C-alpha positions as CSV (number, residue, x, y, z in Angstrom):
1,M,0.8,5.9,8.2
2,K,-2.1,8.3,7.5
3,V,-3.3,9.2,4.0
4,H,-1.9,12.8,4.1
5,Q,1.6,11.4,5.0
6,H,1.5,8.9,2.1
7,V,0.4,11.8,-0.2
8,L,3.4,14.0,1.0
9,V,6.0,11.2,0.8
10,S,4.7,9.9,-2.5
11,A,4.7,13.4,-4.0
12,A,8.3,13.9,-2.9
13,V,9.6,10.5,-3.9
14,G,7.7,10.7,-7.2
15,G,9.0,14.1,-7.9
16,L,12.6,13.1,-7.3
17,L,12.2,9.9,-9.3
18,G,10.7,11.9,-12.2
19,L,13.6,14.4,-12.1
20,W,16.2,11.6,-12.0
21,L,14.6,9.7,-14.9
22,R,13.5,12.8,-16.7
23,S,10.1,11.2,-16.9
24,P,6.9,12.9,-15.7
25,P,4.9,9.7,-16.3
26,A,7.3,7.8,-14.0
27,A,6.7,10.5,-11.3
28,A,3.0,10.3,-11.7
29,A,3.0,6.5,-11.6
30,C,5.1,6.6,-8.4
31,F,2.8,9.1,-6.8
32,L,-0.4,7.3,-7.8
33,M,0.8,3.9,-6.7
34,G,2.1,5.3,-3.4
35,V,-1.3,6.7,-2.6
36,L,-3.8,4.5,-4.3
37,I,-2.5,1.3,-2.8
38,D,-4.6,2.2,0.2
39,A,-7.8,1.7,-1.8
40,D,-7.8,-1.9,-0.5
41,H,-8.8,-0.5,2.9
42,V,-12.3,0.2,1.4
43,V,-12.7,-3.6,1.0
44,D,-11.7,-4.2,4.6
45,Y,-14.1,-1.6,5.9
46,A,-17.0,-2.8,3.7
47,H,-16.4,-6.4,4.9
48,N,-16.4,-5.5,8.5
49,Y,-19.0,-2.7,8.4
50,P,-21.5,-3.6,5.6
51,L,-24.0,-0.9,4.8
52,R,-22.5,1.6,7.3
53,W,-20.4,4.0,5.3
54,R,-19.3,6.9,7.5
55,P,-16.1,8.6,6.5
56,R,-15.0,9.4,10.1
57,R,-15.6,5.8,11.1
58,F,-13.8,4.6,8.1
59,F,-10.6,6.3,9.1
60,D,-11.0,5.5,12.8
61,A,-11.6,1.8,12.3
62,F,-8.1,1.2,11.2
63,E,-6.6,2.8,14.2
64,T,-8.8,1.3,16.9
65,D,-8.3,-2.3,15.9
66,A,-12.1,-2.7,15.8
67,M,-12.2,-5.0,12.8
68,A,-12.5,-8.8,12.9
69,R,-10.7,-9.3,9.5
70,I,-8.1,-7.4,7.7
71,F,-7.4,-8.3,4.1
72,V,-5.4,-5.3,2.6
73,V,-4.6,-7.5,-0.4
74,L,-2.5,-4.8,-2.1
75,H,-0.3,-4.5,1.0
76,A,1.9,-7.6,0.5
77,W,5.6,-8.0,0.1
78,E,5.0,-10.9,-2.3
79,F,3.9,-8.3,-4.9
80,A,7.3,-6.7,-4.8
81,L,8.6,-9.9,-6.5
82,V,5.9,-9.3,-9.2
83,Y,7.2,-5.8,-9.7
84,L,10.8,-7.0,-10.0
85,A,9.7,-9.5,-12.7
86,L,7.8,-6.7,-14.5
87,L,10.9,-4.5,-14.4
88,W,13.0,-7.2,-15.9
89,L,10.4,-8.0,-18.5
90,T,9.9,-4.4,-19.5
91,D,13.6,-3.6,-19.6
92,W,13.2,-1.2,-16.6
93,Q,10.7,1.1,-18.3
94,P,10.4,4.4,-16.3
95,V,6.6,4.0,-15.7
96,V,7.0,0.5,-14.3
97,L,9.9,1.7,-12.2
98,G,7.7,4.5,-10.9
99,L,5.0,1.9,-10.0
100,A,7.5,-0.3,-8.3
101,V,9.2,2.5,-6.3
102,G,5.8,3.9,-5.2
103,Y,4.7,0.5,-4.1
104,A,7.9,-0.3,-2.2
105,V,8.1,3.1,-0.5
106,H,4.5,2.7,0.7
107,L,5.1,-0.7,2.1
108,V,8.3,0.2,3.8
109,L,6.7,3.2,5.5
110,D,3.7,1.2,6.6
111,H,5.9,-1.6,7.8
112,L,8.1,0.8,9.8
113,F,5.5,3.2,11.2
114,N,2.3,1.1,11.7
115,R,2.1,-1.0,14.8
116,H,1.5,-4.4,13.4
117,S,3.1,-7.9,13.5
118,R,6.4,-8.0,11.7
119,W,4.8,-10.5,9.3
120,A,1.6,-8.5,8.8
121,Y,2.6,-7.3,5.3
122,F,3.1,-10.8,4.0
123,L,0.0,-12.1,2.2
124,A,1.0,-15.7,3.0
125,Y,1.0,-14.9,6.8
126,R,-2.4,-13.3,6.6
127,L,-3.8,-16.2,4.6
128,R,-2.4,-18.7,7.1
129,H,-4.3,-16.9,9.8
130,R,-7.5,-16.5,7.7
131,F,-7.1,-12.7,7.7
132,A,-7.9,-12.5,11.4
133,A,-7.2,-9.0,12.6
134,R,-5.7,-10.1,15.9
135,Y,-2.7,-11.5,13.9
136,F,-2.3,-8.4,11.9
């Protein structure tokens, strides 16, 4: 999905979660996690195109499959288990729930709408293939 789509969905889901929990911090956490998870794309771009920062190229690079390696370390279903553990350890604190929901919604949307391997959003799969973009 594109950034503006993640912003819109994260705002809507965060707003609904905040209303349900009566917690503006949970809403903010959900929104921020749903959008900022994409910060890991900067690492991928910098690795594949060192010293060539061009905003247009940055956004195009992920749609043209022009990269040799794709890390997207924050995009991994394994981290959903970490969030479940954090929820349990924090007795389902609203902010932690907001982070977990924002994370899960982002990954679900990417998994459904991006054209990648069905295993692409598993860090173990990417590690196994040494982050080669052709397997992503």
